[in-house]
BAVOZA-667643 format. One line per field, with one value per residue: x, y, z of N, C-alpha, C in turn. Coordinates in nm, 3 decimals, padded with zeros to 5 digits, always signed. Example, Ala and Ser with C-alpha at 12.3 -4.5 7.8 and 13.67 -1.06 7.14 Angstrom:
REM residues 2
nX <- [+01.319:+01.285] .
nY <- [-00.569:-00.225] .
nZ <- [+00.780:+00.708] .
caX <- [+01.230:+01.367] .
caY <- [-00.450:-00.106] .
caZ <- [+00.780:+00.714] .
cX <- [+01.320:+01.290] .
cY <- [-00.330:+00.003] .
cZ <- [+00.780:+00.787] .
//
This chain:
REM residues 220
nX <- [-02.303:-02.437:-02.224:-02.079:-02.248:-02.204:-01.965:-01.775:-01.651:-01.797:-02.052:-01.997:-01.918:-02.158:-02.321:-02.186:-02.238:-02.520:-02.531:-02.409:-02.588:-02.820:-02.753:-02.719:-02.971:-03.134:-03.067:-03.120:-03.392:-03.481:-03.597:-03.870:-04.134:-04.314:-04.623:-04.750:-04.988:-04.965:-05.105:-05.286:-05.123:-04.972:-04.697:-04.432:-04.199:-03.892:-03.889:-03.656:-03.573:-03.662:-03.479:-03.240:-03.254:-03.147:-02.872:-02.743:-02.780:-02.618:-02.349:-02.323:-02.344:-02.115:-01.918:-01.955:-01.888:-01.641:-01.503:-01.408:-01.243:-01.301:-01.570:-01.542:-01.418:-01.634:-01.783:-01.610:-01.596:-01.864:-01.883:-01.708:-01.853:-02.082:-01.969:-01.876:-02.120:-02.232:-02.055:-02.094:-02.366:-02.371:-02.223:-02.393:-02.631:-02.546:-02.463:-02.527:-02.858:-02.997:-03.195:-03.367:-03.417:-03.616:-03.708:-03.769:-03.556:-03.655:-03.807:-03.613:-03.426:-03.581:-03.587:-03.315:-03.150:-03.229:-03.150:-02.876:-02.831:-02.941:-02.767:-02.527:-02.600:-02.643:-02.390:-02.242:-02.400:-02.416:-02.144:-02.059:-02.255:-02.238:-01.972:-01.980:-02.158:-02.011:-01.794:-01.938:-02.069:-01.848:-01.756:-01.965:-01.952:-01.713:-01.777:-01.978:-01.849:-01.863:-02.114:-02.480:-02.580:-02.814:-02.855:-02.627:-02.646:-02.884:-02.836:-02.616:-02.719:-02.952:-02.862:-02.693:-02.872:-03.016:-02.823:-02.775:-03.032:-03.076:-02.858:-02.885:-03.150:-03.146:-02.942:-03.033:-03.300:-03.352:-03.489:-03.559:-03.795:-04.009:-04.162:-04.003:-03.868:-03.678:-03.845:-04.025:-03.851:-03.758:-03.999:-04.022:-03.803:-03.848:-04.077:-03.975:-03.736:-03.837:-03.966:-03.742:-03.614:-03.802:-03.780:-03.519:-03.537:-03.710:-03.555:-03.371:-03.387:-03.316:-03.052:-02.931:-02.982:-02.836:-02.576:-02.539:-02.565:-02.338:-02.134:-02.171:-02.080:-01.852:-01.507:-01.260] .
nY <- [-04.254:-04.081:-03.924:-04.119:-04.176:-03.957:-04.003:-04.083:-04.328:-04.496:-04.483:-04.593:-04.852:-04.934:-04.949:-05.159:-05.367:-05.388:-05.453:-05.710:-05.844:-05.829:-05.988:-06.244:-06.282:-06.284:-06.523:-06.723:-06.694:-06.724:-06.954:-06.955:-06.898:-06.629:-06.467:-06.184:-05.942:-05.698:-05.427:-05.600:-05.798:-06.103:-06.145:-06.349:-06.435:-06.489:-06.457:-06.371:-06.158:-05.927:-05.857:-05.869:-05.672:-05.446:-05.459:-05.382:-05.096:-05.024:-05.095:-04.926:-04.676:-04.681:-04.701:-04.456:-04.271:-04.359:-04.490:-04.743:-04.954:-04.969:-05.040:-05.291:-05.418:-05.444:-05.631:-05.854:-05.907:-05.965:-06.196:-06.367:-06.387:-06.524:-06.769:-06.859:-06.889:-07.089:-07.306:-07.340:-07.405:-07.648:-07.812:-07.802:-07.919:-08.179:-08.278:-08.523:-08.597:-08.534:-08.728:-08.578:-08.355:-08.084:-08.048:-08.228:-08.437:-08.434:-08.199:-08.004:-08.053:-08.004:-07.732:-07.638:-07.804:-07.729:-07.467:-07.485:-07.534:-07.299:-07.114:-07.178:-07.111:-06.841:-06.749:-06.774:-06.620:-06.377:-06.288:-06.263:-06.087:-05.863:-05.781:-05.711:-05.498:-05.310:-05.257:-05.166:-04.942:-04.779:-04.749:-04.601:-04.381:-04.262:-04.205:-04.018:-03.826:-03.813:-03.714:-03.715:-03.922:-04.071:-04.190:-04.349:-04.520:-04.661:-04.772:-04.944:-05.114:-05.229:-05.398:-05.564:-05.683:-05.842:-06.030:-06.143:-06.248:-06.444:-06.627:-06.700:-06.808:-07.035:-07.198:-07.228:-07.328:-07.493:-07.791:-07.868:-07.979:-08.165:-07.969:-07.745:-07.675:-07.557:-07.371:-07.296:-07.182:-06.962:-06.828:-06.750:-06.582:-06.355:-06.186:-06.154:-06.020:-05.785:-05.679:-05.632:-05.432:-05.230:-05.183:-05.093:-04.850:-04.713:-04.697:-04.499:-04.228:-04.301:-04.382:-04.135:-04.005:-04.160:-04.129:-03.853:-03.855:-04.001:-03.836:-03.611:-03.677:-03.666:-03.667:-03.914] .
nZ <- [+12.155:+11.978:+11.892:+11.759:+11.545:+11.391:+11.280:+10.995:+10.951:+11.121:+11.001:+10.753:+10.829:+10.940:+10.713:+10.587:+10.767:+10.743:+10.476:+10.468:+10.638:+10.484:+10.264:+10.381:+10.504:+10.277:+10.162:+10.357:+10.380:+10.126:+10.012:+10.001:+09.777:+09.670:+09.569:+09.418:+09.302:+09.060:+08.913:+08.795:+08.700:+08.776:+08.990:+09.048:+09.290:+09.475:+09.825:+09.926:+09.784:+09.906:+10.107:+09.961:+09.769:+09.875:+09.852:+09.607:+09.582:+09.800:+09.729:+09.510:+09.633:+09.798:+09.603:+09.481:+09.682:+09.791:+09.587:+09.339:+09.445:+09.720:+09.710:+09.596:+09.808:+09.985:+09.841:+09.841:+10.117:+10.165:+10.009:+10.151:+10.388:+10.299:+10.218:+10.464:+10.605:+10.446:+10.498:+10.776:+10.773:+10.628:+10.805:+11.030:+10.933:+10.891:+11.136:+11.392:+11.519:+11.843:+12.068:+12.221:+12.073:+11.967:+11.717:+11.418:+11.206:+10.946:+10.934:+10.986:+10.783:+10.557:+10.543:+10.569:+10.411:+10.157:+10.177:+10.153:+09.880:+09.782:+09.897:+09.765:+09.504:+09.544:+09.618:+09.380:+09.198:+09.335:+09.352:+09.081:+08.971:+09.143:+09.115:+08.849:+08.872:+09.019:+08.845:+08.624:+08.725:+08.776:+08.515:+08.392:+08.552:+08.478:+08.212:+08.240:+08.371:+08.649:+08.696:+08.704:+08.889:+08.931:+08.681:+08.645:+08.864:+08.806:+08.546:+08.589:+08.787:+08.672:+08.463:+08.610:+08.786:+08.610:+08.541:+08.794:+08.859:+08.660:+08.687:+08.959:+08.979:+08.810:+08.919:+09.183:+09.171:+08.949:+08.842:+09.104:+09.147:+08.924:+08.802:+08.785:+08.528:+08.238:+08.105:+08.308:+08.494:+08.348:+08.329:+08.589:+08.617:+08.451:+08.548:+08.803:+08.757:+08.642:+08.864:+09.023:+08.873:+08.896:+09.172:+09.178:+09.045:+09.214:+09.445:+09.394:+09.508:+09.767:+09.738:+09.675:+09.917:+10.104:+10.006:+10.046:+10.321:+10.400:+10.297:+10.447:+10.690:+10.970:+10.917:+11.002] .
caX <- [-02.371:-02.463:-02.096:-02.043:-02.331:-02.149:-01.839:-01.783:-01.614:-01.911:-02.159:-01.953:-01.926:-02.300:-02.365:-02.127:-02.314:-02.652:-02.503:-02.389:-02.714:-02.914:-02.712:-02.747:-03.116:-03.195:-03.042:-03.189:-03.536:-03.511:-03.664:-04.014:-04.176:-04.437:-04.690:-04.829:-05.048:-04.943:-05.180:-05.350:-05.022:-04.914:-04.552:-04.383:-04.061:-03.841:-03.898:-03.520:-03.557:-03.693:-03.353:-03.131:-03.270:-03.070:-02.728:-02.690:-02.765:-02.507:-02.222:-02.320:-02.315:-01.975:-01.838:-01.970:-01.821:-01.503:-01.438:-01.428:-01.172:-01.376:-01.691:-01.499:-01.396:-01.765:-01.820:-01.525:-01.639:-01.992:-01.854:-01.652:-01.964:-02.165:-01.897:-01.877:-02.255:-02.247:-01.980:-02.164:-02.493:-02.341:-02.186:-02.513:-02.725:-02.492:-02.440:-02.633:-02.965:-03.019:-03.333:-03.449:-03.432:-03.757:-03.744:-03.733:-03.463:-03.729:-03.844:-03.491:-03.368:-03.665:-03.551:-03.174:-03.091:-03.256:-03.071:-02.741:-02.833:-02.965:-02.644:-02.432:-02.649:-02.625:-02.247:-02.202:-02.473:-02.377:-02.010:-02.054:-02.339:-02.189:-01.849:-02.023:-02.220:-01.905:-01.722:-02.030:-02.089:-01.726:-01.753:-02.058:-01.905:-01.613:-01.843:-02.060:-01.760:-01.909:-02.246:-02.598:-02.577:-02.935:-02.839:-02.524:-02.702:-02.984:-02.777:-02.533:-02.802:-03.048:-02.793:-02.642:-02.985:-03.048:-02.721:-02.801:-03.157:-03.062:-02.767:-02.940:-03.270:-03.114:-02.866:-03.109:-03.431:-03.369:-03.516:-03.586:-03.909:-04.032:-04.223:-03.902:-03.789:-03.624:-03.954:-04.079:-03.750:-03.763:-04.122:-03.994:-03.701:-03.898:-04.145:-03.882:-03.644:-03.914:-03.984:-03.612:-03.592:-03.890:-03.721:-03.397:-03.578:-03.768:-03.454:-03.280:-03.378:-03.246:-02.910:-02.890:-02.988:-02.725:-02.453:-02.532:-02.546:-02.198:-02.048:-02.189:-02.024:-01.723:-01.396:-01.177] .
caY <- [-04.307:-03.970:-03.889:-04.225:-04.161:-03.847:-04.050:-04.143:-04.469:-04.567:-04.491:-04.689:-04.985:-04.965:-04.995:-05.291:-05.463:-05.406:-05.519:-05.852:-05.896:-05.842:-06.104:-06.367:-06.294:-06.318:-06.665:-06.806:-06.681:-06.727:-07.075:-06.933:-06.826:-06.553:-06.415:-06.064:-05.895:-05.555:-05.383:-05.717:-05.895:-06.178:-06.144:-06.457:-06.404:-06.538:-06.352:-06.323:-06.030:-05.817:-05.816:-05.858:-05.548:-05.340:-05.475:-05.308:-04.954:-05.004:-05.094:-04.804:-04.565:-04.691:-04.667:-04.312:-04.193:-04.403:-04.543:-04.884:-05.050:-04.985:-05.116:-05.429:-05.472:-05.486:-05.754:-05.963:-05.938:-06.034:-06.332:-06.443:-06.414:-06.629:-06.897:-06.900:-06.937:-07.217:-07.408:-07.364:-07.471:-07.787:-07.880:-07.812:-08.015:-08.315:-08.325:-08.617:-08.544:-08.590:-08.776:-08.474:-08.241:-08.047:-08.044:-08.355:-08.424:-08.401:-08.058:-07.925:-08.074:-07.942:-07.590:-07.605:-07.872:-07.641:-07.346:-07.511:-07.510:-07.156:-07.045:-07.197:-07.027:-06.701:-06.717:-06.756:-06.507:-06.256:-06.241:-06.221:-05.969:-05.748:-05.733:-05.641:-05.372:-05.218:-05.215:-05.092:-04.811:-04.702:-04.719:-04.491:-04.263:-04.199:-04.155:-03.900:-03.735:-03.802:-03.652:-03.801:-04.039:-04.149:-04.270:-04.449:-04.617:-04.747:-04.848:-05.053:-05.208:-05.299:-05.508:-05.655:-05.759:-05.945:-06.134:-06.210:-06.324:-06.560:-06.724:-06.750:-06.890:-07.165:-07.281:-07.252:-07.392:-07.581:-07.932:-07.904:-08.067:-08.171:-07.845:-07.641:-07.694:-07.432:-07.278:-07.244:-07.094:-06.837:-06.758:-06.689:-06.478:-06.233:-06.095:-06.131:-05.917:-05.661:-05.628:-05.580:-05.306:-05.133:-05.148:-05.016:-04.714:-04.653:-04.670:-04.391:-04.123:-04.357:-04.375:-03.995:-03.973:-04.225:-04.063:-03.726:-03.891:-04.037:-03.721:-03.511:-03.727:-03.611:-03.755:-03.959] .
caZ <- [+12.037:+11.886:+11.832:+11.665:+11.426:+11.312:+11.225:+10.862:+10.965:+11.180:+10.902:+10.652:+10.891:+10.955:+10.581:+10.564:+10.848:+10.681:+10.349:+10.497:+10.692:+10.372:+10.185:+10.456:+10.519:+10.148:+10.136:+10.454:+10.359:+09.983:+09.964:+09.984:+09.657:+09.696:+09.450:+09.436:+09.177:+09.037:+08.794:+08.735:+08.653:+08.887:+08.997:+09.133:+09.325:+09.602:+09.927:+09.951:+09.714:+09.998:+10.170:+09.865:+09.693:+09.940:+09.834:+09.494:+09.618:+09.893:+09.656:+09.429:+09.725:+09.839:+09.484:+09.457:+09.786:+09.815:+09.468:+09.301:+09.530:+09.846:+09.678:+09.579:+09.943:+10.035:+09.770:+09.891:+10.254:+10.150:+09.959:+10.263:+10.481:+10.240:+10.225:+10.604:+10.636:+10.377:+10.572:+10.903:+10.742:+10.593:+10.930:+11.115:+10.874:+10.896:+11.273:+11.433:+11.603:+11.976:+12.084:+12.284:+11.983:+11.955:+11.575:+11.355:+11.094:+10.824:+10.941:+10.976:+10.651:+10.454:+10.536:+10.554:+10.296:+10.044:+10.196:+10.104:+09.736:+09.763:+09.932:+09.655:+09.394:+09.581:+09.615:+09.240:+09.140:+09.407:+09.318:+08.940:+08.948:+09.219:+09.052:+08.729:+08.914:+09.058:+08.724:+08.539:+08.788:+08.752:+08.372:+08.365:+08.627:+08.392:+08.092:+08.276:+08.445:+08.787:+08.705:+08.682:+08.976:+08.909:+08.559:+08.669:+08.958:+08.740:+08.436:+08.643:+08.863:+08.586:+08.396:+08.713:+08.838:+08.511:+08.559:+08.923:+08.854:+08.573:+08.748:+09.085:+08.959:+08.750:+09.014:+09.305:+09.159:+08.833:+08.869:+09.243:+09.126:+08.779:+08.755:+08.767:+08.407:+08.184:+08.078:+08.433:+08.552:+08.272:+08.368:+08.720:+08.603:+08.385:+08.642:+08.914:+08.710:+08.628:+09.000:+09.065:+08.803:+08.961:+09.302:+09.151:+09.011:+09.334:+09.549:+09.354:+09.611:+09.883:+09.704:+09.693:+10.060:+10.175:+09.961:+10.119:+10.463:+10.418:+10.269:+10.551:+10.816:+11.009:+10.882:+11.114] .
cX <- [-02.395:-02.335:-02.052:-02.121:-02.279:-02.020:-01.859:-01.749:-01.730:-02.021:-02.124:-01.963:-02.072:-02.357:-02.310:-02.204:-02.451:-02.639:-02.490:-02.518:-02.815:-02.882:-02.752:-02.897:-03.182:-03.177:-03.117:-03.340:-03.579:-03.582:-03.813:-04.040:-04.310:-04.497:-04.772:-04.884:-05.030:-05.008:-05.238:-05.254:-04.963:-04.761:-04.509:-04.235:-04.023:-03.846:-03.760:-03.493:-03.577:-03.565:-03.245:-03.137:-03.185:-02.922:-02.671:-02.681:-02.645:-02.374:-02.210:-02.287:-02.168:-01.883:-01.841:-01.886:-01.673:-01.430:-01.454:-01.363:-01.246:-01.503:-01.657:-01.471:-01.527:-01.806:-01.740:-01.565:-01.773:-01.974:-01.800:-01.762:-02.053:-02.098:-01.895:-02.012:-02.280:-02.178:-02.051:-02.296:-02.472:-02.307:-02.310:-02.611:-02.677:-02.456:-02.556:-02.733:-02.965:-03.166:-03.423:-03.467:-03.579:-03.802:-03.692:-03.632:-03.533:-03.766:-03.721:-03.431:-03.448:-03.632:-03.405:-03.101:-03.109:-03.173:-02.929:-02.734:-02.853:-02.840:-02.539:-02.471:-02.622:-02.479:-02.202:-02.267:-02.431:-02.244:-02.003:-02.132:-02.287:-02.059:-01.882:-02.079:-02.113:-01.831:-01.811:-02.052:-01.968:-01.715:-01.842:-02.020:-01.801:-01.678:-01.922:-01.980:-01.813:-02.044:-02.356:-02.590:-02.697:-02.922:-02.739:-02.575:-02.796:-02.925:-02.696:-02.619:-02.894:-02.983:-02.745:-02.754:-03.028:-02.950:-02.749:-02.924:-03.141:-02.975:-02.829:-03.056:-03.236:-03.038:-02.952:-03.230:-03.447:-03.378:-03.525:-03.711:-03.934:-04.090:-04.118:-03.810:-03.744:-03.734:-04.008:-03.980:-03.749:-03.887:-04.110:-03.902:-03.761:-03.973:-04.058:-03.787:-03.716:-03.936:-03.854:-03.583:-03.677:-03.833:-03.596:-03.430:-03.631:-03.661:-03.355:-03.274:-03.304:-03.094:-02.858:-02.883:-02.870:-02.592:-02.434:-02.505:-02.401:-02.107:-02.058:-02.128:-01.888:-01.613:-01.318:-01.040] .
cY <- [-04.198:-03.928:-03.992:-04.211:-04.049:-03.889:-04.117:-04.292:-04.551:-04.586:-04.592:-04.833:-05.029:-05.015:-05.132:-05.398:-05.492:-05.478:-05.670:-05.916:-05.918:-05.964:-06.234:-06.388:-06.337:-06.466:-06.756:-06.805:-06.710:-06.849:-07.059:-06.851:-06.760:-06.505:-06.293:-06.020:-05.744:-05.517:-05.503:-05.823:-05.968:-06.178:-06.252:-06.432:-06.470:-06.425:-06.300:-06.190:-05.911:-05.764:-05.788:-05.729:-05.435:-05.344:-05.392:-05.157:-04.929:-04.999:-04.971:-04.682:-04.565:-04.655:-04.518:-04.230:-04.228:-04.453:-04.692:-04.982:-05.075:-05.064:-05.263:-05.496:-05.522:-05.618:-05.873:-06.004:-06.010:-06.177:-06.420:-06.481:-06.526:-06.766:-06.949:-06.958:-07.072:-07.330:-07.444:-07.437:-07.618:-07.868:-07.904:-07.915:-08.158:-08.364:-08.417:-08.552:-08.612:-08.629:-08.667:-08.351:-08.211:-08.039:-08.172:-08.331:-08.383:-08.253:-07.969:-07.932:-08.008:-07.795:-07.571:-07.685:-07.787:-07.513:-07.363:-07.483:-07.362:-07.075:-07.058:-07.110:-06.881:-06.660:-06.687:-06.631:-06.376:-06.202:-06.188:-06.092:-05.846:-05.692:-05.659:-05.503:-05.268:-05.166:-05.130:-04.951:-04.721:-04.659:-04.599:-04.365:-04.188:-04.135:-04.026:-03.797:-03.707:-03.738:-03.757:-03.933:-04.130:-04.239:-04.382:-04.560:-04.715:-04.830:-04.967:-05.159:-05.290:-05.418:-05.611:-05.740:-05.869:-06.062:-06.214:-06.299:-06.453:-06.667:-06.785:-06.846:-07.029:-07.255:-07.320:-07.341:-07.489:-07.727:-07.966:-07.991:-08.068:-08.042:-07.740:-07.673:-07.558:-07.328:-07.215:-07.148:-06.959:-06.756:-06.696:-06.569:-06.347:-06.141:-06.059:-06.017:-05.782:-05.596:-05.567:-05.444:-05.196:-05.087:-05.063:-04.870:-04.641:-04.615:-04.559:-04.278:-04.171:-04.351:-04.234:-03.959:-04.033:-04.164:-03.932:-03.748:-03.925:-03.915:-03.614:-03.552:-03.664:-03.712:-03.793:-04.003] .
cZ <- [+11.933:+11.815:+11.729:+11.534:+11.334:+11.240:+11.089:+10.867:+11.020:+11.077:+10.792:+10.705:+10.910:+10.822:+10.549:+10.642:+10.788:+10.547:+10.370:+10.549:+10.580:+10.288:+10.254:+10.471:+10.389:+10.116:+10.230:+10.432:+10.216:+09.930:+09.943:+09.859:+09.686:+09.564:+09.489:+09.300:+09.168:+08.906:+08.718:+08.686:+08.773:+08.879:+09.096:+09.163:+09.458:+09.704:+09.967:+09.885:+09.807:+10.063:+10.066:+09.784:+09.749:+09.902:+09.719:+09.521:+09.710:+09.819:+09.566:+09.514:+09.763:+09.723:+09.457:+09.556:+09.797:+09.691:+09.453:+09.399:+09.662:+09.821:+09.658:+09.713:+10.003:+09.971:+09.822:+10.033:+10.251:+10.102:+10.070:+10.363:+10.428:+10.247:+10.368:+10.644:+10.569:+10.454:+10.702:+10.880:+10.709:+10.718:+11.016:+11.064:+10.895:+11.035:+11.315:+11.528:+11.740:+11.987:+12.140:+12.195:+11.960:+11.811:+11.508:+11.243:+10.965:+10.820:+10.921:+10.836:+10.541:+10.435:+10.497:+10.448:+10.171:+10.055:+10.145:+09.954:+09.707:+09.795:+09.821:+09.536:+09.422:+09.574:+09.472:+09.181:+09.204:+09.358:+09.175:+08.919:+09.020:+09.161:+08.923:+08.766:+08.947:+08.935:+08.633:+08.594:+08.762:+08.606:+08.341:+08.440:+08.545:+08.270:+08.121:+08.354:+08.587:+08.806:+08.688:+08.760:+08.951:+08.786:+08.581:+08.761:+08.888:+08.627:+08.488:+08.712:+08.774:+08.515:+08.498:+08.772:+08.740:+08.523:+08.686:+08.916:+08.775:+08.637:+08.872:+09.063:+08.905:+08.847:+09.134:+09.284:+09.042:+08.878:+09.018:+09.250:+08.975:+08.721:+08.719:+08.649:+08.355:+08.163:+08.203:+08.500:+08.482:+08.309:+08.506:+08.705:+08.552:+08.481:+08.762:+08.879:+08.695:+08.764:+09.052:+09.002:+08.865:+09.095:+09.283:+09.121:+09.135:+09.436:+09.513:+09.456:+09.736:+09.860:+09.725:+09.841:+10.135:+10.134:+10.037:+10.267:+10.491:+10.400:+10.377:+10.684:+10.843:+10.978:+11.006:+11.063] .
//
């Protein structure tokens, strides 16, 4: 195990596994809306953000170490994983219930019927925003001649998070109830996006640490 941890391939695969796990967890858990207060300002957000916040730093790290094509591979694999989970979820929701089932159709459907819509929203938002992030990171990498990783990471992520938040929120939650009209969705997006930007800035040292961790690994 220790020898594997020294391997660059193992470390890269570990990041890929955590990347996919973060995407899936953010979708399965994303139906819950939480509220926290920061400096007296209430922030309303989907709890899926907790896991999803990890995905943008990962693609930036991979783009930094391996280049744009490898980062795109991560995005394509993540997209395939989301589509697979969507298909399995649809099949599971529509299979008939057995009388001895310990959970009722209403209880199961309340969670996973909504997850189907969230998964569709996530597939669209994920692919568009992540592809933008990869291209944007590469653009700023060329402009800065490979310097100022902190700037490239934040510039690409901040815009990509705005794209992701807007697309995801409207597809996932618009008109799920009368309360979720355009105005309410926008009111969700703004603090949600501000929180994402804050997380993007905070995770900058993590990006540097993971880049160094990958570069220090033994090549195979």
